[in-house]
VMD Tcl script that draws the C-alpha trace (Angstrom):
set ca {
  {31.58 -54.02 -77.03}
  {30.60 -55.51 -73.67}
  {28.20 -58.36 -72.99}
  {25.75 -55.92 -71.38}
  {25.49 -53.88 -74.61}
  {24.88 -57.01 -76.65}
  {22.24 -58.11 -74.15}
  {20.39 -54.83 -74.65}
  {20.32 -55.28 -78.42}
  {19.33 -58.91 -78.02}
  {16.43 -58.04 -75.71}
  {14.99 -55.82 -78.45}
  {15.08 -58.37 -81.27}
  {14.69 -61.61 -79.34}
  {11.78 -63.40 -77.78}
  {12.91 -66.96 -77.23}
  {9.40 -68.21 -76.60}
  {8.12 -67.04 -80.00}
  {10.87 -66.47 -82.51}
  {14.13 -68.33 -83.07}
  {14.69 -67.26 -86.66}
  {18.11 -65.76 -86.12}
  {19.25 -68.90 -84.27}
  {19.22 -70.85 -87.52}
  {22.98 -71.29 -87.65}
  {24.61 -74.13 -89.51}
  {26.85 -76.24 -87.33}
  {29.33 -76.27 -90.20}
  {29.83 -72.49 -89.86}
  {33.19 -71.57 -88.38}
  {32.67 -71.48 -84.64}
  {28.99 -72.24 -85.21}
  {28.36 -73.98 -81.90}
  {30.14 -71.29 -79.89}
  {28.30 -68.60 -81.84}
  {24.98 -70.32 -81.15}
  {25.83 -70.58 -77.45}
  {26.67 -66.86 -77.34}
  {23.43 -65.87 -79.07}
  {21.34 -68.08 -76.78}
  {23.14 -66.83 -73.69}
  {22.57 -63.20 -74.67}
  {18.84 -63.77 -74.97}
  {18.70 -65.46 -71.59}
  {21.04 -62.90 -69.94}
  {23.13 -65.82 -68.75}
  {26.27 -63.83 -67.88}
  {27.14 -60.75 -65.85}
  {30.31 -59.89 -67.76}
  {32.71 -61.01 -70.50}
  {34.73 -63.20 -68.14}
  {31.68 -65.30 -67.23}
  {30.70 -65.62 -70.90}
  {34.22 -66.68 -71.96}
  {34.42 -69.32 -69.23}
  {30.99 -70.74 -70.11}
  {31.50 -70.77 -73.89}
  {35.17 -71.77 -74.11}
  {35.67 -73.49 -70.77}
  {38.91 -71.62 -70.18}
  {40.35 -68.09 -70.12}
  {41.63 -66.75 -73.45}
  {42.81 -63.59 -75.09}
  {40.39 -60.80 -75.90}
  {40.79 -60.99 -79.68}
  {39.06 -64.34 -80.23}
  {36.03 -63.46 -78.14}
  {35.84 -59.95 -79.64}
  {35.53 -61.48 -83.10}
  {32.70 -63.71 -81.89}
  {30.91 -60.76 -80.30}
  {31.35 -58.70 -83.47}
  {29.62 -61.38 -85.56}
  {26.80 -61.58 -83.03}
  {26.39 -57.80 -83.01}
  {26.14 -57.63 -86.80}
  {23.45 -60.30 -86.92}
  {21.46 -58.77 -84.06}
  {21.58 -55.28 -85.57}
  {20.42 -56.66 -88.90}
  {17.48 -58.21 -87.06}
  {16.35 -54.75 -85.90}
  {15.28 -54.05 -89.48}
  {13.19 -57.23 -89.54}
  {11.17 -56.41 -86.43}
  {7.44 -57.01 -86.48}
  {6.29 -53.42 -85.92}
  {2.82 -54.56 -84.85}
  {4.33 -56.43 -81.91}
  {7.26 -54.22 -81.00}
  {5.63 -50.79 -81.37}
  {2.31 -50.14 -79.68}
  {1.63 -46.55 -80.77}
  {1.18 -45.23 -84.30}
  {3.78 -42.56 -83.43}
  {6.49 -45.15 -82.71}
  {5.56 -47.18 -85.78}
  {5.73 -44.06 -87.96}
  {9.16 -43.11 -86.62}
  {10.47 -46.60 -87.36}
  {8.92 -46.55 -90.83}
  {10.26 -43.06 -91.64}
  {13.78 -44.09 -90.64}
  {13.51 -47.35 -92.56}
  {12.33 -45.63 -95.75}
  {15.05 -43.00 -95.41}
  {17.71 -45.69 -95.05}
  {16.30 -47.69 -97.96}
  {16.15 -44.58 -100.14}
  {19.73 -43.61 -99.28}
  {21.07 -47.08 -100.06}
  {19.19 -47.15 -103.38}
  {20.64 -43.74 -104.33}
  {24.14 -44.96 -103.53}
  {23.51 -47.78 -105.99}
  {22.27 -45.30 -108.64}
  {18.64 -46.50 -108.31}
  {17.28 -42.96 -108.48}
  {13.61 -43.65 -109.21}
  {13.09 -46.17 -106.40}
  {15.41 -44.20 -104.11}
  {13.45 -40.95 -104.48}
  {10.17 -42.85 -104.01}
  {11.32 -44.14 -100.61}
  {12.54 -40.68 -99.62}
  {9.14 -39.20 -100.50}
  {7.40 -41.87 -98.41}
  {9.66 -41.04 -95.49}
  {9.09 -37.30 -95.94}
  {5.31 -37.76 -95.99}
  {5.40 -39.52 -92.61}
  {7.78 -36.90 -91.24}
  {5.38 -34.08 -92.09}
  {2.45 -35.80 -90.42}
  {4.33 -36.67 -87.24}
  {6.66 -33.65 -86.98}
  {9.91 -35.59 -87.47}
  {11.71 -32.39 -88.47}
  {15.27 -33.70 -88.22}
  {14.53 -36.65 -90.53}
  {12.60 -34.34 -92.88}
  {15.73 -32.26 -93.35}
  {17.80 -35.29 -94.41}
  {15.09 -36.36 -96.86}
  {14.78 -32.85 -98.30}
  {18.53 -32.49 -98.75}
  {18.64 -35.70 -100.77}
  {15.55 -34.84 -102.80}
  {16.91 -31.36 -103.54}
  {20.16 -32.99 -104.66}
  {18.27 -35.34 -107.01}
  {16.18 -32.50 -108.48}
  {19.31 -30.51 -109.31}
  {20.75 -33.41 -111.31}
  {17.44 -34.07 -113.04}
  {17.30 -30.43 -114.08}
  {13.87 -29.82 -112.52}
  {13.84 -26.17 -111.42}
  {10.30 -26.55 -110.04}
  {11.21 -29.49 -107.80}
  {14.48 -27.88 -106.76}
  {12.70 -24.72 -105.59}
  {9.99 -26.77 -103.87}
  {12.43 -28.90 -101.88}
  {14.76 -25.98 -101.23}
  {11.96 -23.83 -99.77}
  {10.74 -26.73 -97.63}
  {14.27 -27.37 -96.46}
  {14.84 -23.75 -95.40}
  {11.51 -23.71 -93.53}
  {12.34 -26.97 -91.75}
  {15.75 -25.66 -90.69}
  {14.02 -22.78 -88.89}
  {11.57 -25.20 -87.27}
  {14.44 -27.42 -86.17}
  {16.18 -24.44 -84.57}
  {13.02 -23.76 -82.56}
  {12.75 -27.41 -81.55}
  {16.41 -27.56 -80.53}
  {15.90 -24.48 -78.37}
  {12.82 -26.04 -76.76}
  {14.76 -29.22 -76.00}
  {17.74 -27.24 -74.68}
  {15.62 -25.21 -72.26}
  {13.90 -28.32 -70.93}
  {17.22 -30.14 -70.55}
  {18.77 -27.15 -68.75}
  {15.95 -27.39 -66.20}
  {16.57 -31.12 -65.78}
  {20.26 -30.38 -65.23}
  {19.39 -27.79 -62.56}
  {17.19 -30.32 -60.75}
  {19.59 -33.27 -60.99}
  {22.63 -31.29 -59.84}
  {20.64 -29.27 -57.24}
  {22.37 -26.14 -58.55}
  {19.36 -23.92 -57.82}
  {17.15 -23.72 -54.74}
  {13.39 -23.81 -55.10}
  {12.89 -20.05 -55.52}
  {15.71 -19.81 -58.04}
  {14.28 -22.78 -59.95}
  {10.86 -21.11 -60.07}
  {12.43 -17.95 -61.50}
  {14.38 -19.84 -64.17}
  {11.48 -22.08 -65.19}
  {9.06 -19.14 -65.41}
  {11.45 -17.37 -67.79}
  {11.88 -20.50 -69.95}
  {8.15 -21.26 -69.90}
  {7.28 -17.78 -71.18}
  {9.96 -18.13 -73.86}
  {8.60 -21.49 -74.99}
  {5.03 -20.21 -75.14}
  {6.24 -17.60 -77.64}
  {8.12 -20.31 -79.56}
  {4.97 -22.46 -79.83}
  {3.00 -19.47 -81.12}
  {5.47 -19.23 -84.02}
  {6.45 -22.89 -84.50}
  {3.71 -25.17 -83.21}
  {5.12 -28.70 -83.47}
  {4.96 -31.77 -81.28}
  {8.49 -31.19 -79.97}
  {8.02 -27.51 -79.10}
  {4.69 -28.19 -77.41}
  {5.82 -31.17 -75.33}
  {8.86 -29.29 -74.07}
  {6.73 -26.23 -73.34}
  {4.40 -28.39 -71.24}
  {7.32 -30.04 -69.43}
  {8.98 -26.74 -68.54}
  {5.61 -25.27 -67.56}
  {4.97 -28.19 -65.23}
  {8.38 -27.68 -63.64}
  {7.56 -24.02 -63.17}
  {4.19 -24.55 -61.49}
  {5.55 -27.35 -59.31}
  {8.58 -25.32 -58.18}
  {6.21 -22.41 -57.45}
  {3.95 -24.76 -55.41}
  {1.03 -24.02 -57.74}
  {-0.14 -27.60 -58.05}
  {-3.65 -26.79 -59.24}
  {-2.11 -24.98 -62.22}
  {0.26 -27.92 -62.77}
  {-2.68 -30.35 -62.91}
  {-4.53 -28.05 -65.32}
  {-1.47 -27.82 -67.60}
  {-1.01 -31.60 -67.58}
  {-4.66 -31.93 -68.62}
  {-4.09 -29.39 -71.39}
  {-1.23 -31.54 -72.69}
  {-3.45 -34.64 -72.55}
  {-6.16 -32.83 -74.52}
  {-3.59 -31.79 -77.14}
  {-2.50 -35.41 -77.56}
  {-6.05 -36.74 -77.66}
  {-6.97 -34.17 -80.32}
  {-3.99 -35.48 -82.32}
  {-4.36 -39.23 -81.74}
  {-1.60 -40.11 -84.20}
  {0.88 -38.45 -81.80}
  {-0.25 -40.36 -78.71}
  {2.26 -42.51 -76.85}
  {1.26 -44.28 -73.65}
  {4.43 -43.07 -72.00}
  {3.48 -39.40 -72.63}
  {-0.01 -39.90 -71.20}
  {1.57 -41.72 -68.27}
  {3.97 -38.82 -67.76}
  {1.09 -36.34 -67.55}
  {-0.91 -38.51 -65.16}
  {2.16 -38.85 -62.98}
  {2.37 -35.04 -62.76}
  {-1.33 -34.91 -61.86}
  {-0.82 -37.56 -59.19}
  {2.14 -35.58 -57.83}
  {-0.09 -32.49 -57.67}
  {-2.72 -34.41 -55.72}
  {-0.02 -35.65 -53.36}
  {0.94 -32.07 -52.48}
  {-2.70 -30.99 -52.30}
  {-3.58 -34.13 -50.29}
  {-6.42 -34.80 -52.70}
  {-6.94 -38.55 -52.36}
  {-10.16 -38.69 -54.38}
  {-8.74 -37.24 -57.61}
  {-5.33 -38.79 -56.96}
  {-6.93 -42.24 -56.92}
  {-8.49 -41.54 -60.33}
  {-5.13 -40.55 -61.80}
  {-3.52 -43.59 -60.17}
  {-6.10 -45.84 -61.86}
  {-5.12 -44.31 -65.23}
  {-1.42 -44.82 -64.44}
  {-2.12 -48.47 -63.68}
  {-3.28 -48.90 -67.30}
  {-0.60 -46.71 -68.87}
  {2.50 -48.17 -67.15}
  {3.52 -51.77 -67.70}
  {3.57 -53.76 -64.48}
  {7.05 -54.21 -63.04}
  {8.75 -51.36 -64.94}
  {10.57 -48.53 -63.15}
  {7.87 -46.05 -64.26}
  {5.26 -48.34 -62.68}
  {7.31 -48.39 -59.48}
  {7.61 -44.58 -59.41}
  {3.85 -44.17 -59.92}
  {3.12 -46.58 -57.04}
  {5.57 -44.63 -54.88}
  {3.49 -41.47 -55.43}
  {0.25 -43.38 -54.79}
  {1.69 -44.93 -51.62}
  {2.73 -41.51 -50.30}
  {-0.64 -39.99 -51.20}
  {-2.34 -42.77 -49.23}
  {-0.13 -42.14 -46.20}
  {-0.50 -38.36 -46.43}
  {-4.29 -38.67 -46.47}
  {-4.38 -41.37 -43.72}
  {-5.61 -44.09 -46.09}
  {-3.28 -46.51 -44.35}
  {-4.87 -49.78 -45.47}
  {-4.57 -48.67 -49.10}
  {-0.92 -47.79 -48.47}
  {-0.38 -51.32 -47.10}
  {-2.05 -52.79 -50.19}
  {0.26 -50.78 -52.49}
  {3.31 -51.72 -50.44}
  {2.52 -55.44 -50.72}
  {1.83 -55.07 -54.45}
  {5.35 -53.68 -54.94}
  {7.44 -55.98 -52.76}
  {5.61 -59.13 -53.89}
  {6.07 -58.35 -57.59}
  {8.52 -60.70 -59.37}
  {10.51 -57.68 -60.61}
  {11.13 -56.27 -57.13}
  {14.43 -58.08 -56.55}
  {15.79 -56.79 -59.87}
  {15.18 -53.11 -59.06}
  {18.24 -50.93 -58.31}
  {19.36 -51.06 -54.69}
  {18.35 -47.43 -54.14}
  {14.73 -48.21 -55.01}
  {14.64 -51.24 -52.72}
  {16.13 -49.23 -49.84}
  {13.44 -46.60 -50.31}
  {10.67 -49.17 -49.93}
  {12.31 -50.59 -46.81}
  {12.11 -47.11 -45.32}
  {8.50 -46.81 -46.48}
  {7.80 -50.06 -44.62}
  {8.94 -48.54 -41.32}
  {6.60 -45.53 -41.64}
  {3.75 -47.81 -42.67}
  {4.34 -49.92 -39.56}
  {4.13 -46.77 -37.45}
  {0.94 -45.53 -39.15}
  {-1.12 -48.73 -39.19}
  {-3.28 -49.76 -36.21}
  {-1.61 -52.13 -33.75}
  {-4.04 -54.93 -34.65}
  {-3.11 -54.76 -38.36}
  {-1.80 -57.98 -39.92}
  {1.07 -55.96 -41.35}
  {2.72 -55.62 -37.93}
  {3.38 -59.34 -37.75}
  {5.82 -59.08 -40.65}
  {7.69 -55.90 -39.69}
  {10.59 -56.42 -37.28}
  {10.54 -53.19 -35.27}
  {13.54 -54.01 -33.11}
  {15.70 -55.00 -36.06}
  {14.92 -51.70 -37.80}
  {15.83 -49.71 -34.71}
  {18.98 -51.62 -33.81}
  {20.39 -52.94 -37.09}
  {19.46 -50.62 -39.97}
  {22.69 -48.68 -40.61}
  {23.10 -45.06 -41.57}
  {24.76 -44.55 -44.94}
  {28.29 -43.16 -44.88}
  {27.65 -41.35 -48.17}
  {24.14 -40.05 -47.88}
  {23.73 -38.59 -51.36}
  {20.10 -39.63 -51.63}
  {19.19 -38.35 -48.17}
  {18.19 -41.76 -46.80}
  {19.63 -41.08 -43.35}
  {17.13 -38.43 -42.36}
  {14.19 -40.69 -43.25}
  {15.77 -43.55 -41.29}
  {16.40 -41.31 -38.27}
  {12.85 -39.89 -38.36}
  {11.34 -43.39 -38.68}
  {13.42 -44.72 -35.79}
  {12.51 -41.66 -33.70}
  {8.74 -41.96 -34.08}
  {8.84 -45.72 -33.50}
  {10.86 -45.26 -30.30}
  {8.43 -42.57 -29.13}
  {5.59 -45.00 -29.76}
  {7.42 -47.60 -27.67}
  {8.23 -45.04 -24.98}
  {11.91 -45.98 -25.19}
  {13.42 -42.56 -24.50}
  {16.76 -43.97 -23.38}
  {17.49 -45.44 -26.79}
  {16.22 -42.28 -28.39}
  {18.81 -40.27 -26.48}
  {21.49 -42.56 -27.92}
  {20.38 -41.60 -31.43}
  {20.20 -37.86 -30.75}
  {23.82 -37.35 -31.78}
  {23.15 -38.88 -35.19}
  {20.29 -36.43 -35.69}
  {22.43 -33.42 -34.73}
  {25.30 -34.54 -36.93}
  {23.07 -35.14 -39.94}
  {21.36 -31.77 -39.51}
  {24.65 -29.87 -39.34}
  {26.05 -31.56 -42.45}
  {23.13 -31.90 -44.82}
  {20.11 -29.80 -43.87}
  {19.98 -26.15 -44.93}
  {17.18 -23.80 -43.96}
  {17.03 -22.24 -47.44}
  {16.89 -25.55 -49.34}
  {15.13 -27.88 -46.86}
  {13.11 -25.58 -44.54}
  {10.58 -28.22 -43.43}
  {13.27 -30.75 -42.52}
  {15.27 -27.99 -40.82}
  {12.40 -26.90 -38.55}
  {11.25 -30.46 -37.87}
  {14.71 -31.42 -36.63}
  {14.70 -28.28 -34.47}
  {11.45 -29.48 -32.91}
  {12.81 -32.97 -32.25}
  {15.89 -31.49 -30.59}
  {13.63 -29.32 -28.41}
  {11.76 -32.47 -27.37}
  {15.01 -34.20 -26.41}
  {16.39 -31.12 -24.64}
  {13.27 -30.83 -22.43}
  {13.30 -34.54 -21.53}
  {10.23 -35.41 -23.61}
  {7.98 -33.16 -21.57}
  {4.89 -32.71 -23.79}
  {3.86 -29.25 -22.55}
  {7.31 -27.66 -22.67}
  {8.06 -29.32 -26.00}
  {4.80 -28.00 -27.52}
  {5.35 -24.51 -26.10}
  {9.01 -24.06 -27.11}
  {8.61 -25.66 -30.53}
  {5.50 -23.67 -31.46}
  {7.47 -21.03 -33.39}
  {9.28 -23.73 -35.38}
  {6.02 -25.53 -36.11}
  {4.47 -22.32 -37.46}
  {7.42 -21.81 -39.83}
  {7.29 -25.44 -40.90}
  {3.63 -25.11 -41.92}
  {4.44 -21.98 -43.94}
  {6.81 -24.04 -46.08}
  {5.60 -26.48 -48.71}
  {6.53 -30.06 -49.33}
  {9.76 -30.54 -51.28}
  {10.38 -32.44 -54.49}
  {9.04 -35.96 -53.95}
  {11.74 -37.39 -56.23}
  {14.40 -36.46 -53.68}
  {14.32 -38.57 -50.53}
  {16.40 -35.93 -48.76}
  {13.37 -33.65 -48.68}
  {10.71 -36.34 -48.97}
  {8.31 -36.62 -46.06}
  {6.96 -40.15 -46.01}
  {4.43 -38.86 -43.48}
  {4.24 -35.05 -43.63}
  {5.87 -33.39 -40.64}
  {2.86 -31.18 -39.96}
  {0.72 -34.35 -39.58}
  {3.41 -36.19 -37.65}
  {4.18 -33.52 -35.03}
  {0.71 -33.37 -33.36}
  {0.78 -37.18 -33.15}
  {4.20 -37.05 -31.49}
  {2.97 -34.54 -28.89}
  {-0.11 -36.67 -28.26}
  {2.04 -39.76 -27.78}
  {4.37 -37.90 -25.40}
  {1.36 -37.00 -23.27}
  {0.06 -40.59 -23.29}
  {3.51 -41.85 -22.29}
  {3.60 -39.30 -19.44}
  {0.20 -40.42 -18.12}
  {1.19 -44.07 -18.43}
  {4.39 -43.45 -16.46}
  {2.45 -41.68 -13.67}
  {-0.02 -44.53 -13.46}
  {2.81 -47.04 -13.19}
  {4.43 -45.00 -10.40}
  {1.13 -44.76 -8.47}
  {0.23 -48.41 -8.84}
}
mol new
graphics top color blue
foreach p $ca { graphics top sphere $p radius 0.5 }
foreach p [lrange $ca 0 end-1] q [lrange $ca 1 end] { graphics top cylinder $p $q radius 0.2 }
display resetview
């Protein structure tokens, strides 16, 4: 077991500012001081790996066996602490508290049965089963019912045996429905993550699964079947570019949760508001999007990855609707947060790219421009050799529009080859139509020496096709338009014309 795994467990059970109960280790215990140092270090995340921990605790390299024994003792104590958690502090929703309680009662009942404490054991199993029924914990219900059926057979109670047996058979059927619902949702996730299906294919698959899950919910209406039905339905409407329907379905899910308050988890409400915000992003509905963003601000803990994703959507919505000052406010909120430096590199790179588009969009007299180094971004920001996340296209587009703004066509010509190469390798008309046609338009501009009239005339057919296509998945930077191409292109043509006039005036002066 690695240090990182132990740190995860430690972070759950430890809060060094409030509770040091499990640090009460006698110095006389074998290896007590080293054990104490390990426990303290885990809570403080003092080490990156085992080697660092060994050097700090022992002061010298040593064989794996000694340190493994120390880690094993620490793991056992930390895991034991999980069952002493203060549920009021650790679990915010009644749903999470109930799940913890149901598992705890099941475990207690099982242990008591193993020790032949049948009366107290069955009592704990019944308590667990009662919570399972209320909160739709079908899988745990089945374990409880199996044990209770077993006990009733030994006690000779035919009535109880039939009762638990019938409940067990019914729950098995419910579990099959829930497993199917989960499987269909996870298959859709797999399609999205692996990019196995294009947008039209994804819409076809998700529509089929959504219809199937609606039938499942009609027969087995549980929390699990419903949530997965909503998730697949949202994927369907989003892949079909029906964002009004997606927002309506997300609201339906919210109403279901609010009508069953014991099932509410902040993360589920946050998930639905994120879908609504995504819908507003595609619809360019800033007014409603701002309302959903305000709800997300309450539902997501500041500094978490979910909080970062929500602010990414809000930032893009602000740019897409030309609320540039709000976009700058969101940008500063993210990069000035204490957690920013601890985010994965991919997330930080994304916000660096966002910064470049924000610099382009804001007025020249904005305070933001003083901080952004335009020339460094153009000359020093490298293209990624393995562009799995599609960062290169966003970098190339950002550099292109900034150079057009500066009127530096010579440097733009130097970067034309990178644009052609990227397009030939990564952009496909069937999967990324908007990016495909936008690149075509940029290449037309370069081919006709930045002549605004010829560029507008020749690229008109590509621009028409671009507008017929809808924005791609915002989660994929490869198809993400930080500023939508259909908004960007008229600005580019306008700037080309201004640059042309400026050049003529300079020649005539």
